[in-house]
Structure formats: structure tokens, C-alpha cells
C-alpha positions as CSV (number, residue, x, y, z in Angstrom):
1,M,177.1,139.5,31.8
2,I,177.1,143.2,32.1
3,K,175.0,143.7,28.7
4,E,172.6,141.4,29.6
5,F,172.2,143.3,32.9
6,F,171.6,146.6,31.0
7,L,169.2,145.2,28.4
8,D,167.1,143.4,31.0
9,K,167.0,146.7,33.1
10,I,166.1,149.0,30.1
11,E,163.5,146.7,29.2
12,Y,162.1,147.1,32.6
13,D,162.7,150.9,32.7
14,L,160.3,150.9,29.6
15,A,157.9,149.1,31.0
16,C,157.9,151.3,34.1
17,N,157.7,154.2,31.9
18,L,154.8,152.8,29.3
19,T,152.8,152.2,32.6
20,W,153.4,155.7,34.1
21,I,152.5,157.3,30.7
22,K,149.4,155.5,30.5
23,S,148.2,156.3,34.0
24,L,149.3,160.0,33.4
25,E,147.5,159.8,30.1
26,D,144.1,158.4,32.1
27,H,144.5,161.4,34.4
28,E,145.6,164.2,32.1
29,D,142.8,166.6,33.0
30,Q,143.8,166.2,36.8
31,L,147.7,166.8,36.3
32,D,149.4,169.6,37.4
33,D,152.5,171.1,35.6
34,Y,155.0,169.4,38.2
35,A,153.7,165.8,37.0
36,V,154.0,166.9,33.1
37,K,157.2,168.5,33.6
38,S,158.7,165.6,35.5
39,M,157.6,163.2,33.0
40,S,158.9,165.3,30.4
41,H,162.4,165.4,31.9
42,I,162.7,161.7,32.6
43,L,162.2,161.2,28.8
44,N,164.4,164.2,27.8
45,V,167.3,163.2,30.3
46,H,167.1,159.4,28.8
47,H,167.6,161.3,25.1
48,I,170.5,163.6,26.2
49,W,172.2,160.8,27.7
50,N,171.8,158.5,24.6
51,S,172.9,161.4,22.4
52,R,176.1,161.6,24.5
53,L,176.8,158.0,24.1
54,L,176.4,158.2,20.5
55,D,178.4,161.5,20.1
56,Q,175.4,163.3,18.5
57,Q,173.4,166.3,19.0
58,A,170.4,166.2,21.4
59,E,167.1,167.3,20.3
60,S,165.6,168.4,23.5
61,E,166.6,170.3,26.8
62,L,166.5,168.8,30.3
63,W,163.2,170.7,31.3
64,D,161.6,171.1,27.7
65,I,157.8,170.2,28.2
66,L,156.8,167.3,25.9
67,P,153.5,167.1,24.8
68,V,151.7,164.1,26.4
69,S,150.7,162.6,23.0
70,Y,154.4,162.4,22.4
71,W,155.7,160.8,25.4
72,K,155.2,156.9,24.5
73,K,156.6,157.2,21.0
74,F,159.7,159.2,22.7
75,A,159.8,156.3,25.5
76,E,160.2,153.8,23.0
77,Q,162.7,155.6,20.9
78,N,164.9,156.2,23.7
79,S,164.9,152.6,25.0
80,R,165.6,151.5,21.4
81,E,168.7,153.7,20.9
82,T,170.0,152.4,24.1
83,I,169.4,148.7,23.4
84,D,171.0,149.6,19.8
85,Y,174.1,151.1,21.5
86,L,174.3,148.0,23.7
87,E,174.0,145.7,21.0
88,K,176.7,147.7,18.9
89,Y,179.4,148.4,21.6
90,E,181.5,146.9,24.1
91,L,180.9,148.3,27.3
92,G,183.5,150.0,29.5
93,E,184.5,152.8,27.0
94,K,184.8,156.4,28.3
95,V,182.5,158.9,26.7
96,N,183.5,162.6,26.3
97,Y,180.7,165.1,26.6
98,H,179.6,168.4,27.7
99,S,177.2,168.9,30.6
100,S,174.5,171.2,30.2
101,E,176.4,173.8,31.6
102,G,179.0,173.4,29.2
103,V,181.7,171.7,31.5
104,K,183.6,169.0,29.7
105,Y,183.7,165.2,31.4
106,S,184.9,161.8,30.7
107,K,182.7,158.9,32.1
108,S,182.3,155.1,31.6
109,D,179.4,154.2,29.6
110,I,178.7,151.8,32.3
111,D,178.0,154.4,34.6
112,I,176.2,156.6,32.2
113,L,173.6,153.8,31.4
114,Y,173.2,153.2,35.3
115,H,172.5,156.8,35.6
116,I,169.9,156.7,33.3
117,L,168.1,154.0,35.2
118,N,168.6,155.4,38.4
119,H,167.6,158.8,37.1
120,S,164.2,157.6,36.0
121,N,163.5,156.1,39.1
122,Y,164.3,158.9,41.2
123,H,161.7,161.1,39.1
124,R,159.1,158.3,39.0
125,G,159.4,158.4,42.8
126,Q,158.6,162.1,42.8
127,I,155.9,162.1,40.6
128,A,154.1,159.0,42.7
129,L,154.2,161.5,45.6
130,R,152.8,164.2,43.6
131,L,150.1,162.0,42.4
132,K,149.1,161.0,45.8
133,E,148.9,164.7,46.6
134,L,146.5,165.0,43.9
135,E,144.5,161.8,45.0
136,I,145.2,159.8,41.8
137,K,146.7,156.5,42.7
138,P,150.0,155.8,41.3
139,P,150.9,152.6,39.3
140,S,152.9,150.2,41.2
141,L,156.1,149.2,39.7
142,N,158.3,147.3,41.9
143,F,161.0,145.6,40.2
144,I,160.5,142.2,42.1
145,V,156.8,142.2,41.3
146,Y,157.7,143.2,37.8
147,R,160.4,140.2,37.7
């Protein structure tokens, strides 16, 4: 049941990210550094957590600025890697990793998966606020409407 929950929510997260990416691409000439940096951050963090789940080296850092043209591909890759993890592993395992500051941690993969989702929502909300300030209408992505 918990795997199905996360598979469903990762699909929703991807749908949200793709909608946001399309909207940001459509307004690329109006965006400021904050919006670009925040969307890049969402994608980088998802990648970093996937890397931790799979005990691999991440290819990007938390605040690396990604080219807008790369966002869609990276979002799809992140989602695919998370879904692969969900399909291959039993949930409830501890994951040992180092934070970006080098501190050792051991956390449940379930908590990590939840964090990925929560983190994306948090920053999409910040981007929405910034777009409103730039007089750009942000996409509406309420989960209940999506459902």
C-alpha cells in the first residue's frame, strides 16, 4: 500500500514539475534569477536524494543553475529513478548518507521519499509567489483538482 502511495505521488510530482517547466519556458524572457534558481533547485535536490537512496554520487549540487532547456529531461529522469527505486526495493530501510555539509545521517527511505515530495511543493509555492510579483499567472496544481 505504501509503495502505491509513493508511486502515485511521484507521478503527481512529475506532472506538477512538467506543468511548471512548460509555464516557465513560456515566460522565460520574463523570469528573474530567483525563479530559474528555484526550479533548478527542485530538480537538483530530487536528483541528490535519488543518489543517496541508490548510494551513488550526485552529478549536481543543491543550487546549481540548470539550463531551462534541460529541466524537462532532468525532471523525467528524476521521476524514473525514484519509480525504479520503489519498484526494486522494499520500503522501510535505513539510508546512510552525508549531507551537503558532510554530516553523516541515517534516515528511513520512506522519510526521504516524503521529503522529496514535500520539498518540491514548498519551492513551487515560492515560485508561484514570485511569478505573481512578476505579473505572470502561475499554473494551478491543486492535488484534488489533479485527482
